[in-house]
C-alpha positions in Angstrom: 115.4 128.5 152.0 117.5 130.5 149.8 117.8 133.4 152.1 118.5 131.3 155.0 121.4 129.5 153.4 123.2 132.7 152.3 122.6 134.0 156.0 124.3 130.6 157.5 127.0 131.0 154.7 128.0 134.4 156.0 127.9 133.5 159.9 124.2 134.0 160.7 121.7 131.2 162.1 118.3 132.0 162.7 116.4 130.4 165.9 113.0 131.3 167.2 113.1 134.9 165.6 116.7 135.5 166.8 119.9 135.8 164.8 123.0 134.0 166.2 126.0 135.4 164.8 129.2 133.3 164.3 131.0 136.0 166.1 130.1 137.5 169.4 131.1 134.6 171.5 129.0 131.7 169.9 131.9 130.1 168.3 131.5 126.7 170.2 127.5 126.8 169.6 128.3 127.3 165.8 131.0 124.3 165.8 128.5 122.2 167.6 125.8 122.9 165.1 128.2 122.5 162.2 129.4 119.1 163.3 125.7 117.9 164.1 124.3 119.1 160.7 127.2 117.7 158.8 126.7 114.3 160.3 123.0 114.3 159.7 123.0 115.5 156.0 125.4 112.6 155.2 123.1 109.9 157.0 120.4 109.8 154.5 118.4 106.9 156.1 118.3 108.9 159.3 117.1 112.0 157.7 114.4 110.5 155.6 113.2 108.7 159.0 113.2 112.2 160.7 111.1 113.6 157.8 108.7 110.5 157.9 108.2 111.1 161.9 107.7 114.7 161.5 104.8 114.5 159.1 103.2 112.5 162.0 104.1 114.5 165.0 104.7 118.0 163.8 101.0 119.1 163.3 100.3 118.2 166.9 103.5 119.8 168.3 103.0 123.0 166.1 99.3 123.4 167.6 100.7 123.2 171.0 103.3 125.4 170.5 101.2 127.9 168.9 98.7 127.5 171.9 101.3 128.1 174.3 102.7 131.3 172.2 106.1 129.6 171.9 108.0 130.2 168.5 107.7 127.3 166.0 111.6 126.7 165.7 111.4 124.9 169.2 109.6 122.1 167.4 113.3 121.0 166.4 114.3 120.5 169.7 111.9 117.8 169.9 113.8 116.0 167.1 117.1 116.8 168.8 115.9 115.5 172.1 113.8 112.6 171.2 114.3 111.7 167.4 110.6 111.6 167.4 110.5 108.4 169.1 107.0 107.9 170.9 108.6 105.8 173.8 111.8 108.0 174.4 112.2 109.7 177.9 114.5 112.1 179.3 117.3 111.2 181.7 115.2 113.6 183.9 111.9 112.0 183.5 110.4 114.3 181.4 107.6 113.4 178.8 
């Protein structure tokens, strides 16, 4: 965790084995990430709810990602898209 924080401070973000650099055209992505991250870390009840739901859902998600040979980091997209609510559906109708 310490190494990842140092990378973040120096303009590097890791996702799915790739490094996203703050420079090189990812400025808007970086700004979006920082905005979402800041809103989340100051919303402690929501953060605690995500952790509680993650304990329930992540084992099954991780198992399926491994089976499909998809990097483990993609489990966080489930959090971003559904807040780990079992009854959420995408606007496109995906489950």
